[in-house]
PDB file of N, CA, C and O in Angstrom:
ATOM      1  N   UNK A   1     -37.740  48.007  50.696  1.00  0.00           N
ATOM      2  CA  UNK A   1     -36.763  47.212  49.917  1.00  0.00           C
ATOM      3  C   UNK A   1     -37.264  45.642  50.053  1.00  0.00           C
ATOM      4  O   UNK A   1     -37.699  45.144  51.091  1.00  0.00           O
ATOM      5  N   UNK A   2     -37.124  45.026  48.891  1.00  0.00           N
ATOM      6  CA  UNK A   2     -37.602  43.664  48.728  1.00  0.00           C
ATOM      7  C   UNK A   2     -36.453  42.853  49.184  1.00  0.00           C
ATOM      8  O   UNK A   2     -35.298  43.107  48.841  1.00  0.00           O
ATOM      9  N   UNK A   3     -36.787  41.859  49.975  1.00  0.00           N
ATOM     10  CA  UNK A   3     -35.943  40.917  50.473  1.00  0.00           C
ATOM     11  C   UNK A   3     -35.924  39.535  49.829  1.00  0.00           C
ATOM     12  O   UNK A   3     -36.951  39.249  49.212  1.00  0.00           O
ATOM     13  N   UNK A   4     -35.047  38.714  49.851  1.00  0.00           N
ATOM     14  CA  UNK A   4     -35.114  37.345  49.445  1.00  0.00           C
ATOM     15  C   UNK A   4     -36.256  36.528  49.951  1.00  0.00           C
ATOM     16  O   UNK A   4     -36.852  35.753  49.204  1.00  0.00           O
ATOM     17  N   UNK A   5     -36.573  36.688  51.209  1.00  0.00           N
ATOM     18  CA  UNK A   5     -37.762  36.017  51.797  1.00  0.00           C
ATOM     19  C   UNK A   5     -39.047  36.449  51.143  1.00  0.00           C
ATOM     20  O   UNK A   5     -39.897  35.615  50.834  1.00  0.00           O
ATOM     21  N   UNK A   6     -39.217  37.842  50.911  1.00  0.00           N
ATOM     22  CA  UNK A   6     -40.406  38.302  50.148  1.00  0.00           C
ATOM     23  C   UNK A   6     -40.454  37.645  48.846  1.00  0.00           C
ATOM     24  O   UNK A   6     -41.486  37.132  48.414  1.00  0.00           O
ATOM     25  N   UNK A   7     -39.361  37.656  48.227  1.00  0.00           N
ATOM     26  CA  UNK A   7     -39.388  37.114  46.779  1.00  0.00           C
ATOM     27  C   UNK A   7     -39.833  35.567  46.951  1.00  0.00           C
ATOM     28  O   UNK A   7     -40.740  35.134  46.241  1.00  0.00           O
ATOM     29  N   UNK A   8     -39.261  34.832  47.790  1.00  0.00           N
ATOM     30  CA  UNK A   8     -39.566  33.439  48.008  1.00  0.00           C
ATOM     31  C   UNK A   8     -41.016  33.186  48.266  1.00  0.00           C
ATOM     32  O   UNK A   8     -41.574  32.188  47.811  1.00  0.00           O
ATOM     33  N   UNK A   9     -41.660  34.125  49.028  1.00  0.00           N
ATOM     34  CA  UNK A   9     -43.024  33.969  49.361  1.00  0.00           C
ATOM     35  C   UNK A   9     -43.779  34.347  48.024  1.00  0.00           C
ATOM     36  O   UNK A   9     -44.826  33.734  47.814  1.00  0.00           O
ATOM     37  N   UNK A  10     -43.380  35.263  47.118  1.00  0.00           N
ATOM     38  CA  UNK A  10     -44.019  35.514  45.990  1.00  0.00           C
ATOM     39  C   UNK A  10     -44.009  34.486  45.044  1.00  0.00           C
ATOM     40  O   UNK A  10     -44.948  34.282  44.274  1.00  0.00           O
ATOM     41  N   UNK A  11     -42.844  33.745  45.078  1.00  0.00           N
ATOM     42  CA  UNK A  11     -42.781  32.599  44.112  1.00  0.00           C
ATOM     43  C   UNK A  11     -43.789  31.448  44.426  1.00  0.00           C
ATOM     44  O   UNK A  11     -44.313  30.782  43.533  1.00  0.00           O
ATOM     45  N   UNK A  12     -44.018  31.265  45.737  1.00  0.00           N
ATOM     46  CA  UNK A  12     -44.988  30.334  46.056  1.00  0.00           C
ATOM     47  C   UNK A  12     -46.450  30.551  45.458  1.00  0.00           C
ATOM     48  O   UNK A  12     -47.316  29.678  45.396  1.00  0.00           O
ATOM     49  N   UNK A  13     -46.566  31.822  45.044  1.00  0.00           N
ATOM     50  CA  UNK A  13     -48.026  32.268  44.510  1.00  0.00           C
ATOM     51  C   UNK A  13     -47.904  31.996  42.996  1.00  0.00           C
ATOM     52  O   UNK A  13     -48.954  31.956  42.354  1.00  0.00           O
ATOM     53  N   UNK A  14     -46.805  31.818  42.401  1.00  0.00           N
ATOM     54  CA  UNK A  14     -46.829  31.781  40.830  1.00  0.00           C
ATOM     55  C   UNK A  14     -47.356  30.385  40.378  1.00  0.00           C
ATOM     56  O   UNK A  14     -46.853  29.380  40.880  1.00  0.00           O
ATOM     57  N   UNK A  15     -48.263  30.291  39.531  1.00  0.00           N
ATOM     58  CA  UNK A  15     -49.016  29.174  38.935  1.00  0.00           C
ATOM     59  C   UNK A  15     -47.857  28.242  38.452  1.00  0.00           C
ATOM     60  O   UNK A  15     -46.918  28.740  37.831  1.00  0.00           O
ATOM     61  N   UNK A  16     -47.893  26.990  38.701  1.00  0.00           N
ATOM     62  CA  UNK A  16     -46.797  26.030  38.227  1.00  0.00           C
ATOM     63  C   UNK A  16     -46.487  26.119  36.492  1.00  0.00           C
ATOM     64  O   UNK A  16     -45.422  25.664  36.074  1.00  0.00           O
ATOM     65  N   UNK A  17     -47.345  26.646  35.668  1.00  0.00           N
ATOM     66  CA  UNK A  17     -47.110  26.622  34.349  1.00  0.00           C
ATOM     67  C   UNK A  17     -46.096  27.854  33.973  1.00  0.00           C
ATOM     68  O   UNK A  17     -45.665  27.983  32.827  1.00  0.00           O
ATOM     69  N   UNK A  18     -45.809  28.603  34.868  1.00  0.00           N
ATOM     70  CA  UNK A  18     -44.761  29.837  34.790  1.00  0.00           C
ATOM     71  C   UNK A  18     -43.571  29.508  35.326  1.00  0.00           C
ATOM     72  O   UNK A  18     -42.614  30.241  35.074  1.00  0.00           O
ATOM     73  N   UNK A  19     -43.414  28.498  36.059  1.00  0.00           N
ATOM     74  CA  UNK A  19     -42.159  28.231  36.756  1.00  0.00           C
ATOM     75  C   UNK A  19     -41.001  28.044  35.986  1.00  0.00           C
ATOM     76  O   UNK A  19     -39.925  28.472  36.402  1.00  0.00           O
ATOM     77  N   UNK A  20     -41.098  27.407  34.824  1.00  0.00           N
ATOM     78  CA  UNK A  20     -40.055  27.256  33.860  1.00  0.00           C
ATOM     79  C   UNK A  20     -39.357  28.774  33.336  1.00  0.00           C
ATOM     80  O   UNK A  20     -38.164  29.074  33.279  1.00  0.00           O
ATOM     81  N   UNK A  21     -40.449  29.512  33.019  1.00  0.00           N
ATOM     82  CA  UNK A  21     -40.081  30.985  32.698  1.00  0.00           C
ATOM     83  C   UNK A  21     -39.337  31.699  33.913  1.00  0.00           C
ATOM     84  O   UNK A  21     -38.256  32.274  33.787  1.00  0.00           O
ATOM     85  N   UNK A  22     -39.936  31.607  34.916  1.00  0.00           N
ATOM     86  CA  UNK A  22     -39.467  32.300  36.055  1.00  0.00           C
ATOM     87  C   UNK A  22     -38.058  31.905  36.378  1.00  0.00           C
ATOM     88  O   UNK A  22     -37.222  32.737  36.728  1.00  0.00           O
ATOM     89  N   UNK A  23     -37.800  30.605  36.257  1.00  0.00           N
ATOM     90  CA  UNK A  23     -36.402  30.037  36.504  1.00  0.00           C
ATOM     91  C   UNK A  23     -35.544  30.698  35.500  1.00  0.00           C
ATOM     92  O   UNK A  23     -34.496  31.240  35.849  1.00  0.00           O
ATOM     93  N   UNK A  24     -35.915  30.683  34.338  1.00  0.00           N
ATOM     94  CA  UNK A  24     -35.046  31.337  33.230  1.00  0.00           C
ATOM     95  C   UNK A  24     -34.597  32.558  33.574  1.00  0.00           C
ATOM     96  O   UNK A  24     -33.430  32.950  33.535  1.00  0.00           O
ATOM     97  N   UNK A  25     -35.845  33.326  34.015  1.00  0.00           N
ATOM     98  CA  UNK A  25     -35.436  34.848  34.461  1.00  0.00           C
ATOM     99  C   UNK A  25     -34.403  34.830  35.548  1.00  0.00           C
ATOM    100  O   UNK A  25     -33.418  35.566  35.487  1.00  0.00           O
ATOM    101  N   UNK A  26     -34.615  33.988  36.557  1.00  0.00           N
ATOM    102  CA  UNK A  26     -33.729  34.034  37.734  1.00  0.00           C
ATOM    103  C   UNK A  26     -32.154  33.732  37.200  1.00  0.00           C
ATOM    104  O   UNK A  26     -31.204  34.450  37.510  1.00  0.00           O
ATOM    105  N   UNK A  27     -32.061  32.595  36.381  1.00  0.00           N
ATOM    106  CA  UNK A  27     -30.807  32.355  35.943  1.00  0.00           C
ATOM    107  C   UNK A  27     -30.149  33.668  35.292  1.00  0.00           C
ATOM    108  O   UNK A  27     -28.998  34.009  35.563  1.00  0.00           O
ATOM    109  N   UNK A  28     -30.906  34.311  34.491  1.00  0.00           N
ATOM    110  CA  UNK A  28     -30.288  35.489  33.892  1.00  0.00           C
ATOM    111  C   UNK A  28     -29.551  36.464  34.780  1.00  0.00           C
ATOM    112  O   UNK A  28     -28.683  37.224  34.352  1.00  0.00           O
ATOM    113  N   UNK A  29     -29.900  36.409  35.905  1.00  0.00           N
ATOM    114  CA  UNK A  29     -29.388  37.223  37.015  1.00  0.00           C
ATOM    115  C   UNK A  29     -28.012  36.608  37.596  1.00  0.00           C
ATOM    116  O   UNK A  29     -27.401  37.266  38.437  1.00  0.00           O
ATOM    117  N   UNK A  30     -27.609  35.600  37.248  1.00  0.00           N
ATOM    118  CA  UNK A  30     -26.477  34.890  37.827  1.00  0.00           C
ATOM    119  C   UNK A  30     -25.163  35.307  37.129  1.00  0.00           C
ATOM    120  O   UNK A  30     -24.085  34.754  37.344  1.00  0.00           O
ATOM    121  N   UNK A  31     -25.342  36.281  36.318  1.00  0.00           N
ATOM    122  CA  UNK A  31     -24.000  36.914  35.627  1.00  0.00           C
ATOM    123  C   UNK A  31     -23.054  37.325  36.689  1.00  0.00           C
ATOM    124  O   UNK A  31     -23.582  37.868  37.660  1.00  0.00           O
ATOM    125  N   UNK A  32     -21.817  37.186  36.712  1.00  0.00           N
ATOM    126  CA  UNK A  32     -20.842  37.601  37.600  1.00  0.00           C
ATOM    127  C   UNK A  32     -21.073  39.149  37.826  1.00  0.00           C
ATOM    128  O   UNK A  32     -21.481  39.848  36.898  1.00  0.00           O
ATOM    129  N   UNK A  33     -20.807  39.670  39.072  1.00  0.00           N
ATOM    130  CA  UNK A  33     -21.010  41.119  39.253  1.00  0.00           C
ATOM    131  C   UNK A  33     -19.775  41.882  38.366  1.00  0.00           C
ATOM    132  O   UNK A  33     -19.966  42.867  37.654  1.00  0.00           O
ATOM    133  N   UNK A  34     -18.597  41.273  38.549  1.00  0.00           N
ATOM    134  CA  UNK A  34     -17.499  42.053  37.951  1.00  0.00           C
ATOM    135  C   UNK A  34     -17.522  42.150  36.441  1.00  0.00           C
ATOM    136  O   UNK A  34     -16.727  42.901  35.875  1.00  0.00           O
ATOM    137  N   UNK A  35     -18.343  41.470  35.804  1.00  0.00           N
ATOM    138  CA  UNK A  35     -18.742  41.662  34.206  1.00  0.00           C
ATOM    139  C   UNK A  35     -20.160  42.353  34.084  1.00  0.00           C
ATOM    140  O   UNK A  35     -21.184  41.782  34.460  1.00  0.00           O
ATOM    141  N   UNK A  36     -20.152  43.445  33.609  1.00  0.00           N
ATOM    142  CA  UNK A  36     -21.312  44.016  33.198  1.00  0.00           C
ATOM    143  C   UNK A  36     -22.270  43.329  32.434  1.00  0.00           C
ATOM    144  O   UNK A  36     -21.864  42.801  31.399  1.00  0.00           O
ATOM    145  N   UNK A  37     -23.571  43.215  32.757  1.00  0.00           N
ATOM    146  CA  UNK A  37     -24.501  42.313  32.044  1.00  0.00           C
ATOM    147  C   UNK A  37     -24.692  42.660  30.622  1.00  0.00           C
ATOM    148  O   UNK A  37     -25.130  41.766  29.898  1.00  0.00           O
ATOM    149  N   UNK A  38     -24.440  43.791  30.115  1.00  0.00           N
ATOM    150  CA  UNK A  38     -24.542  44.160  28.703  1.00  0.00           C
ATOM    151  C   UNK A  38     -23.557  43.579  27.844  1.00  0.00           C
ATOM    152  O   UNK A  38     -23.763  43.302  26.662  1.00  0.00           O
ATOM    153  N   UNK A  39     -22.378  43.384  28.520  1.00  0.00           N
ATOM    154  CA  UNK A  39     -21.257  42.787  27.680  1.00  0.00           C
ATOM    155  C   UNK A  39     -21.638  41.373  27.253  1.00  0.00           C
ATOM    156  O   UNK A  39     -21.034  40.915  26.283  1.00  0.00           O
ATOM    157  N   UNK A  40     -22.552  40.631  27.844  1.00  0.00           N
ATOM    158  CA  UNK A  40     -23.015  39.374  27.548  1.00  0.00           C
ATOM    159  C   UNK A  40     -23.806  39.351  26.352  1.00  0.00           C
ATOM    160  O   UNK A  40     -23.903  38.282  25.749  1.00  0.00           O
ATOM    161  N   UNK A  41     -24.418  40.437  25.897  1.00  0.00           N
ATOM    162  CA  UNK A  41     -25.357  40.574  24.856  1.00  0.00           C
ATOM    163  C   UNK A  41     -24.466  41.030  23.578  1.00  0.00           C
ATOM    164  O   UNK A  41     -23.738  42.021  23.634  1.00  0.00           O
ATOM    165  N   UNK A  42     -24.583  40.264  22.485  1.00  0.00           N
ATOM    166  CA  UNK A  42     -23.744  40.473  21.180  1.00  0.00           C
ATOM    167  C   UNK A  42     -24.291  41.870  20.653  1.00  0.00           C
ATOM    168  O   UNK A  42     -25.488  42.057  20.437  1.00  0.00           O
ATOM    169  N   UNK A  43     -23.381  42.764  20.480  1.00  0.00           N
ATOM    170  CA  UNK A  43     -23.872  44.196  20.019  1.00  0.00           C
ATOM    171  C   UNK A  43     -23.948  44.038  18.481  1.00  0.00           C
ATOM    172  O   UNK A  43     -23.180  43.308  17.855  1.00  0.00           O
ATOM    173  N   UNK A  44     -24.908  44.758  17.933  1.00  0.00           N
ATOM    174  CA  UNK A  44     -25.036  45.084  16.487  1.00  0.00           C
ATOM    175  C   UNK A  44     -24.086  46.221  16.202  1.00  0.00           C
ATOM    176  O   UNK A  44     -23.554  46.828  17.131  1.00  0.00           O
ATOM    177  N   UNK A  45     -23.867  46.513  14.983  1.00  0.00           N
ATOM    178  CA  UNK A  45     -23.151  47.567  14.434  1.00  0.00           C
ATOM    179  C   UNK A  45     -23.766  48.862  14.895  1.00  0.00           C
ATOM    180  O   UNK A  45     -23.078  49.830  15.220  1.00  0.00           O
ATOM    181  N   UNK A  46     -25.083  48.852  14.915  1.00  0.00           N
ATOM    182  CA  UNK A  46     -25.838  50.218  15.269  1.00  0.00           C
ATOM    183  C   UNK A  46     -25.839  50.504  16.857  1.00  0.00           C
ATOM    184  O   UNK A  46     -26.045  51.631  17.306  1.00  0.00           O
ATOM    185  N   UNK A  47     -25.603  49.434  17.620  1.00  0.00           N
ATOM    186  CA  UNK A  47     -25.451  49.514  19.150  1.00  0.00           C
ATOM    187  C   UNK A  47     -24.229  50.084  19.566  1.00  0.00           C
ATOM    188  O   UNK A  47     -24.090  50.626  20.662  1.00  0.00           O
ATOM    189  N   UNK A  48     -23.221  49.960  18.602  1.00  0.00           N
ATOM    190  CA  UNK A  48     -21.746  50.631  18.859  1.00  0.00           C
ATOM    191  C   UNK A  48     -21.633  52.093  18.659  1.00  0.00           C
ATOM    192  O   UNK A  48     -20.791  52.799  19.214  1.00  0.00           O
ATOM    193  N   UNK A  49     -22.650  52.552  17.724  1.00  0.00           N
ATOM    194  CA  UNK A  49     -22.702  53.965  17.379  1.00  0.00           C
ATOM    195  C   UNK A  49     -23.312  54.836  18.339  1.00  0.00           C
ATOM    196  O   UNK A  49     -24.280  54.430  18.981  1.00  0.00           O
ATOM    197  N   UNK A  50     -22.804  56.107  18.526  1.00  0.00           N
ATOM    198  CA  UNK A  50     -23.477  57.056  19.204  1.00  0.00           C
ATOM    199  C   UNK A  50     -24.819  57.282  18.619  1.00  0.00           C
ATOM    200  O   UNK A  50     -24.965  57.132  17.406  1.00  0.00           O
ATOM    201  N   UNK A  51     -25.847  57.641  19.400  1.00  0.00           N
ATOM    202  CA  UNK A  51     -27.351  57.653  19.004  1.00  0.00           C
ATOM    203  C   UNK A  51     -27.364  58.833  17.845  1.00  0.00           C
ATOM    204  O   UNK A  51     -27.906  58.498  16.793  1.00  0.00           O
ATOM    205  N   UNK A  52     -26.972  59.818  17.895  1.00  0.00           N
ATOM    206  CA  UNK A  52     -26.825  60.955  16.945  1.00  0.00           C
ATOM    207  C   UNK A  52     -26.243  60.493  15.654  1.00  0.00           C
ATOM    208  O   UNK A  52     -26.773  60.718  14.566  1.00  0.00           O
ATOM    209  N   UNK A  53     -25.093  59.816  15.824  1.00  0.00           N
ATOM    210  CA  UNK A  53     -24.463  59.205  14.608  1.00  0.00           C
ATOM    211  C   UNK A  53     -25.282  58.104  13.788  1.00  0.00           C
ATOM    212  O   UNK A  53     -25.265  58.005  12.561  1.00  0.00           O
ATOM    213  N   UNK A  54     -25.976  57.322  14.639  1.00  0.00           N
ATOM    214  CA  UNK A  54     -26.900  56.383  14.168  1.00  0.00           C
ATOM    215  C   UNK A  54     -28.038  57.075  13.386  1.00  0.00           C
ATOM    216  O   UNK A  54     -28.450  56.586  12.335  1.00  0.00           O
ATOM    217  N   UNK A  55     -28.505  58.126  13.863  1.00  0.00           N
ATOM    218  CA  UNK A  55     -29.483  59.046  13.141  1.00  0.00           C
ATOM    219  C   UNK A  55     -29.143  59.527  11.924  1.00  0.00           C
ATOM    220  O   UNK A  55     -29.884  59.455  10.944  1.00  0.00           O
ATOM    221  N   UNK A  56     -27.957  60.064  11.928  1.00  0.00           N
ATOM    222  CA  UNK A  56     -27.300  60.791  10.614  1.00  0.00           C
ATOM    223  C   UNK A  56     -27.186  59.690   9.550  1.00  0.00           C
ATOM    224  O   UNK A  56     -27.500  59.902   8.378  1.00  0.00           O
ATOM    225  N   UNK A  57     -26.720  58.488   9.998  1.00  0.00           N
ATOM    226  CA  UNK A  57     -26.421  57.432   8.988  1.00  0.00           C
ATOM    227  C   UNK A  57     -27.757  56.824   8.470  1.00  0.00           C
ATOM    228  O   UNK A  57     -27.776  56.353   7.333  1.00  0.00           O
ATOM    229  N   UNK A  58     -28.809  56.810   9.200  1.00  0.00           N
ATOM    230  CA  UNK A  58     -30.055  56.194   8.738  1.00  0.00           C
ATOM    231  C   UNK A  58     -31.081  57.049   8.306  1.00  0.00           C
ATOM    232  O   UNK A  58     -32.026  56.471   7.769  1.00  0.00           O
ATOM    233  N   UNK A  59     -31.158  58.444   8.408  1.00  0.00           N
ATOM    234  CA  UNK A  59     -32.153  59.258   8.153  1.00  0.00           C
ATOM    235  C   UNK A  59     -32.165  59.390   6.630  1.00  0.00           C
ATOM    236  O   UNK A  59     -31.157  59.575   5.948  1.00  0.00           O
ATOM    237  N   UNK A  60     -33.287  59.285   6.218  1.00  0.00           N
ATOM    238  CA  UNK A  60     -33.671  59.279   4.833  1.00  0.00           C
ATOM    239  C   UNK A  60     -33.215  57.958   4.030  1.00  0.00           C
ATOM    240  O   UNK A  60     -33.106  57.977   2.804  1.00  0.00           O
ATOM    241  N   UNK A  61     -32.975  56.895   4.745  1.00  0.00           N
ATOM    242  CA  UNK A  61     -32.628  55.675   4.030  1.00  0.00           C
ATOM    243  C   UNK A  61     -33.694  55.054   3.243  1.00  0.00           C
ATOM    244  O   UNK A  61     -33.377  54.148   2.473  1.00  0.00           O
ATOM    245  N   UNK A  62     -34.978  55.440   3.339  1.00  0.00           N
ATOM    246  CA  UNK A  62     -35.915  54.839   2.501  1.00  0.00           C
ATOM    247  C   UNK A  62     -36.339  56.036   1.552  1.00  0.00           C
ATOM    248  O   UNK A  62     -37.528  55.972   1.241  1.00  0.00           O
ATOM    249  N   UNK A  63     -35.669  57.080   1.033  1.00  0.00           N
ATOM    250  CA  UNK A  63     -36.034  58.109   0.413  1.00  0.00           C
ATOM    251  C   UNK A  63     -36.219  57.617  -0.981  1.00  0.00           C
ATOM    252  O   UNK A  63     -37.036  58.218  -1.678  1.00  0.00           O
ATOM    253  N   UNK A  64     -35.579  56.616  -1.475  1.00  0.00           N
ATOM    254  CA  UNK A  64     -35.918  56.111  -2.941  1.00  0.00           C
ATOM    255  C   UNK A  64     -36.796  55.232  -2.896  1.00  0.00           C
ATOM    256  O   UNK A  64     -37.038  54.677  -3.968  1.00  0.00           O
ATOM    257  N   UNK A  65     -37.450  54.864  -1.870  1.00  0.00           N
ATOM    258  CA  UNK A  65     -38.628  53.737  -1.823  1.00  0.00           C
ATOM    259  C   UNK A  65     -39.687  54.455  -0.770  1.00  0.00           C
ATOM    260  O   UNK A  65     -39.833  53.959   0.347  1.00  0.00           O
ATOM    261  N   UNK A  66     -40.309  55.456  -1.103  1.00  0.00           N
ATOM    262  CA  UNK A  66     -41.252  56.191  -0.028  1.00  0.00           C
ATOM    263  C   UNK A  66     -42.495  55.187   0.109  1.00  0.00           C
ATOM    264  O   UNK A  66     -42.935  54.573  -0.864  1.00  0.00           O
ATOM    265  N   UNK A  67     -43.022  55.073   1.407  1.00  0.00           N
ATOM    266  CA  UNK A  67     -44.146  54.472   1.780  1.00  0.00           C
ATOM    267  C   UNK A  67     -45.359  55.259   0.934  1.00  0.00           C
ATOM    268  O   UNK A  67     -45.342  56.488   0.857  1.00  0.00           O
ATOM    269  N   UNK A  68     -46.299  54.547   0.373  1.00  0.00           N
ATOM    270  CA  UNK A  68     -47.294  55.135  -0.397  1.00  0.00           C
ATOM    271  C   UNK A  68     -48.717  54.513   0.234  1.00  0.00           C
ATOM    272  O   UNK A  68     -48.869  53.306   0.420  1.00  0.00           O
ATOM    273  N   UNK A  69     -49.501  55.288   0.465  1.00  0.00           N
ATOM    274  CA  UNK A  69     -51.015  54.761   0.683  1.00  0.00           C
ATOM    275  C   UNK A  69     -51.572  54.376  -0.624  1.00  0.00           C
ATOM    276  O   UNK A  69     -51.330  55.007  -1.653  1.00  0.00           O
ATOM    277  N   UNK A  70     -52.350  53.292  -0.567  1.00  0.00           N
ATOM    278  CA  UNK A  70     -53.014  53.018  -1.827  1.00  0.00           C
ATOM    279  C   UNK A  70     -54.500  53.539  -1.712  1.00  0.00           C
ATOM    280  O   UNK A  70     -54.911  54.139  -0.718  1.00  0.00           O
ATOM    281  N   UNK A  71     -55.188  53.283  -2.709  1.00  0.00           N
ATOM    282  CA  UNK A  71     -56.650  53.899  -2.813  1.00  0.00           C
ATOM    283  C   UNK A  71     -57.554  53.334  -1.798  1.00  0.00           C
ATOM    284  O   UNK A  71     -57.543  52.114  -1.635  1.00  0.00           O
ATOM    285  N   UNK A  72     -58.355  54.094  -1.080  1.00  0.00           N
ATOM    286  CA  UNK A  72     -59.238  53.790  -0.129  1.00  0.00           C
ATOM    287  C   UNK A  72     -60.101  52.495  -0.367  1.00  0.00           C
ATOM    288  O   UNK A  72     -60.328  51.527   0.358  1.00  0.00           O
ATOM    289  N   UNK A  73     -60.488  52.812  -1.605  1.00  0.00           N
ATOM    290  CA  UNK A  73     -61.577  51.643  -2.121  1.00  0.00           C
ATOM    291  C   UNK A  73     -62.974  51.999  -1.403  1.00  0.00           C
ATOM    292  O   UNK A  73     -63.146  52.960  -0.653  1.00  0.00           O
ATOM    293  N   UNK A  74     -64.063  50.922  -1.821  1.00  0.00           N
ATOM    294  CA  UNK A  74     -65.336  51.076  -1.510  1.00  0.00           C
ATOM    295  C   UNK A  74     -65.725  49.937  -0.854  1.00  0.00           C
ATOM    296  O   UNK A  74     -65.283  48.847  -1.218  1.00  0.00           O
ATOM    297  N   UNK A  75     -66.586  50.050   0.177  1.00  0.00           N
ATOM    298  CA  UNK A  75     -67.147  49.022   0.909  1.00  0.00           C
ATOM    299  C   UNK A  75     -68.657  49.082   0.742  1.00  0.00           C
ATOM    300  O   UNK A  75     -69.165  50.133   0.348  1.00  0.00           O
ATOM    301  N   UNK A  76     -69.461  47.940   1.038  1.00  0.00           N
ATOM    302  CA  UNK A  76     -70.734  47.992   0.884  1.00  0.00           C
ATOM    303  C   UNK A  76     -71.362  48.259   2.313  1.00  0.00           C
ATOM    304  O   UNK A  76     -70.910  47.681   3.302  1.00  0.00           O
ATOM    305  N   UNK A  77     -72.385  49.125   2.392  1.00  0.00           N
ATOM    306  CA  UNK A  77     -73.110  49.598   3.587  1.00  0.00           C
ATOM    307  C   UNK A  77     -74.089  48.188   3.888  1.00  0.00           C
ATOM    308  O   UNK A  77     -74.810  47.619   3.068  1.00  0.00           O
ATOM    309  N   UNK A  78     -73.874  47.844   5.271  1.00  0.00           N
ATOM    310  CA  UNK A  78     -75.029  46.822   5.571  1.00  0.00           C
ATOM    311  C   UNK A  78     -76.420  47.293   5.539  1.00  0.00           C
ATOM    312  O   UNK A  78     -76.555  48.516   5.537  1.00  0.00           O
ATOM    313  N   UNK A  79     -77.525  46.541   5.512  1.00  0.00           N
ATOM    314  CA  UNK A  79     -78.675  47.192   5.317  1.00  0.00           C
ATOM    315  C   UNK A  79     -79.121  47.919   6.583  1.00  0.00           C
ATOM    316  O   UNK A  79     -79.988  48.786   6.473  1.00  0.00           O
ATOM    317  N   UNK A  80     -78.619  47.648   7.725  1.00  0.00           N
ATOM    318  CA  UNK A  80     -78.954  48.480   8.921  1.00  0.00           C
ATOM    319  C   UNK A  80     -78.453  49.915   8.883  1.00  0.00           C
ATOM    320  O   UNK A  80     -79.038  50.774   9.543  1.00  0.00           O
ATOM    321  N   UNK A  81     -77.420  50.201   8.157  1.00  0.00           N
ATOM    322  CA  UNK A  81     -76.805  51.464   8.043  1.00  0.00           C
ATOM    323  C   UNK A  81     -77.327  52.364   6.842  1.00  0.00           C
ATOM    324  O   UNK A  81     -77.012  53.554   6.819  1.00  0.00           O
ATOM    325  N   UNK A  82     -78.053  51.859   5.930  1.00  0.00           N
ATOM    326  CA  UNK A  82     -78.366  52.566   4.876  1.00  0.00           C
ATOM    327  C   UNK A  82     -79.375  53.710   5.145  1.00  0.00           C
ATOM    328  O   UNK A  82     -79.741  54.440   4.224  1.00  0.00           O
TER     329      UNK A  82
END
């Protein structure tokens, strides 16, 4: 099990240029325990859907504009490969 003392000793080894990022990560964990962390994130319409429902609604959405690969084209061989 990782303890606070272990984390504090690990923080001492972090280079100074990463301390700002590390601080922001630690602040993200200060969300109150009674409120689930995911409720803080704004949900998009797709996140509210059941996974299978999302697939049903989006499957084939690019059928009218399929992805096409263009011509391969030609390239010159370098003198060493001829």
